[in-house]
N, C-alpha and C positions, 0 to 999 in steps of 0.2 A: 503495500500500499504505500503510494506517495503522500507524504504527509503535506508537502507544498512547502518545506522549510528551506529550500537551497536559497543561499545566498541573505536570508532573513538575519537580523541581527538582534540579540538579546542581551540585556542586563541581567547576570544571575549572582545573587549574593548568598553570603556564606558558603563561598563556593571552593573554599580550599580542602573541604572534606564532606563526607558525609551526603545529605540529599541535594545540595547544590552543586557538589563536585559530579554526583552522578547524573543529575540532570543536565549539566554542561557537556557532560560525555556524550549522551543521547543526542542532544541538538546538534553536535558537532557532527555526527556519523551521519545524521540525516540531512547534512549540507548547509547547516546555519552556522553563523559566527557569533561569538559570545564575547562580552566583557565582564570577566569576574572580579567580585569584590570579596575581601575578607581583610582580616588584621594582621594575618600571617604571611608575611612576605615571603620567605623561603617556600613555603608550602604552595604558594600560588605560583612562583617562578617555577615549580616542578609542574604544576598543572598545566601553564603554558606550554612547557616543553613537551608535554605529553599530548597535548592537544594540536599543538603545532602554532607557530607564533603567526601563520597567515590565517588561522582562523579563531585564534584566542588573544585577548588582551588583559591586562590587570591593573587594578588599582588596589593598593594596601591603604586602607581606610576603616573607620569605625563608622557603621550607621547611624549611631546616636548622635554623630556630628552633624549639625544643621546644613552643612555646605555639601556632605558628602553625595547626596541624591544628584545635585546639579553636576557635579565634577563627572560622576559616573556617566551620566547621560552625554555631557559634552565629549568625554573620552570616544564614546562609540560613532559620534558624529564626525569628530576629528578623523579618526581611524577609517571608518567606512562609509560616511556620508549617509548614514540611515540609522533609523531606531525603529524597531517593529514591536518591542514589548520588554517584558521583564518577568521574570520570577523573583520574588522576594522573600527570602528566608532568614530568619535572625537566630541567634542562639537563645536558647530558652531560659527563663529567669530562673535564680535559683529556688532549689526546695525550700518549703516552710510551711507552716501553718498559717492560718488567716491572721490569727491575734499577733504571733510571734514575729511575723514579717514585719520590720520597722517602716517607718514613713521613708526614710531615705531609700530604702529597697523597693517600695512601691512606685517610687519615683523613678528610679531607675530603670525598672521594668518597663514601665510606661514610655520613657523616651526611647529604650532600645527595641521594645516590642510594638509599641502602639502608634508612636510619631514616626517611627522609621518607616513604617508601612505608608502612611500617610504621605510624607515628603517624598520618597521615590515614586509614589503612584503619581503625586502633582508633577513632577520633574518628567515622568515618563509622556504624561498627557500634554504637558506644554510643549516638548521638544519631539515627540515621536513623529516620524514621517510617514507612517503608514495610514491608510484610510481605515484599515482594520487590526488596531493595535489590540494585542492580548496581553493581559497583566495576571498573574496568577500569585496568590499569596499562600505562603506554607503556614498554615495554622495547627490544629492539633485535633484530636479527639476530644480534647476539653470544650470544644465548642459545642458538643452535644451532651458529655457526661463527665463530671469531674473526676479528675485524677488523684488520689490520696496523696497529700503532702505537697503538693503543686499549687499552693494558693494563688500565688502571682498569674500563672498561667491559667489557671481556672477563671480568675476575675477578669482577665483580660483578653482573651480569645473570643468568647462568645460575641463581646462587642464587635469585634473585628469581622467575624462571621456575618452580623447583621449590616456593617457596612459594605460587605461585598455585594449584598442586594441592594442597597441604596446605591452604590456606585454604578450596578449594572442599570438601575432605572435612569440614573443622570447622564452617564456615558454610551449607553445603547444607542440613542438616536443618531449619533455621530459615528458608529460603526465600532465602537471599542468594547470589547469583551473583557469582564474580570470574573474571576473563578477562585475559590479557595480549595485547599488540598488540606485534608485533615489524615495526616499520617499518624499510625498507632505505633506498636512496635516494630520498629525498622532498626536493624543491625548498624547502629550508628555509634559515634563516641559518646554520644549525648545519652543515649539508652543505656550504654554500659555503664556509665558513670551513674545513672539513676540506679540501676541494679544493685551498683556496689555499696549503697547507702543502707541496705538493708543488712541485718545482722549475718544472714545466711544468703548471700547472693546467689547462690546455684539453686538453693531451693525457692528463692523467690523467682528466678527463671522459670523453673519448671512449673510453678503456680502460675506463672503468666501464660506460659505456653498452652497449658491445658485449658485455659479460658479462652483462646484463639480456636474457632472451627478449624482453621487450616493446621493446626500444632505446631507452628514454628514463628519465628521472627521473620519480617520480612527482609528483603535485601534492597540497598539503597537503588540499585538498577532498576528493580521493579517499579519503585517509586517514580524514576526518571522517565521510565517509558510512557507513564501515564502522565507526569508532567508535561513533556515534550508533544505529548498529542493534544493536551487541552490548549497548549499554547499555539498549536498549529493550525493553518486554514481547514485543517481536516475537520475540527472541531468547531466550524463556523457558527454552529445553532446553539452553542452551549455559552451561557453566562448567567451570572447570579447565583450559583450553585456551589454549595460546599461538599466536596466529595471525599468520602472515608477511604482511606486506603491503609487497611488494618486488619485485613484477612477475616474480617467477619466478626471481631471481638466486639464491636458495638452492640448492645441490645437496644437500639432504639432505630426508627425509621429515618 
């Protein structure tokens, strides 16, 4: 199936590893070009080398910084004179209970998770060159069901999920699509870290796998294929949806 991604240009954030890196790899294999954003310069350099410097460029930056969104979009335009969309993923906020999470932690989570999504979306819409821009927000299954011990994520992600709906209403008339992706237990550094917080990580993982109908954690590549499809013209009639990628673990519609 030709996804229609040849020579399209996408910004991909949190792209040094995990979901962002996997999605960038699928996009490039399908013919697209990517601008990668992350805070780890050495890992970004390795990613560009793997993907090819004719297909990938990188910006070492923190999405919580107000000017990062404009800088990465400008890099795409300077390098390839076009910008077709973005996949926005940010590192998850720290674990904690509702009342034990401090004001400072709530503010930092809001800046990095919530405002970062809005800033990059605003920049892509303002600078995008395509008539059919596609924007994907990486959220979490906490959009639909709380995850124990992740108060900040549980508090912020559902709001972003609702904004996916509103942005679809606001941007649909101009041809722009916005979708949310809700990954569950995908084999990333983030999920491995969360598992390690349990007194018995191996037992915690076994219990988590038993709660997944497919009986295993997902692979980043499996997430990346879905993300690339939803960013592509092949998904031209999909917008305003938050799509779970969680092996059937969610018990909600």
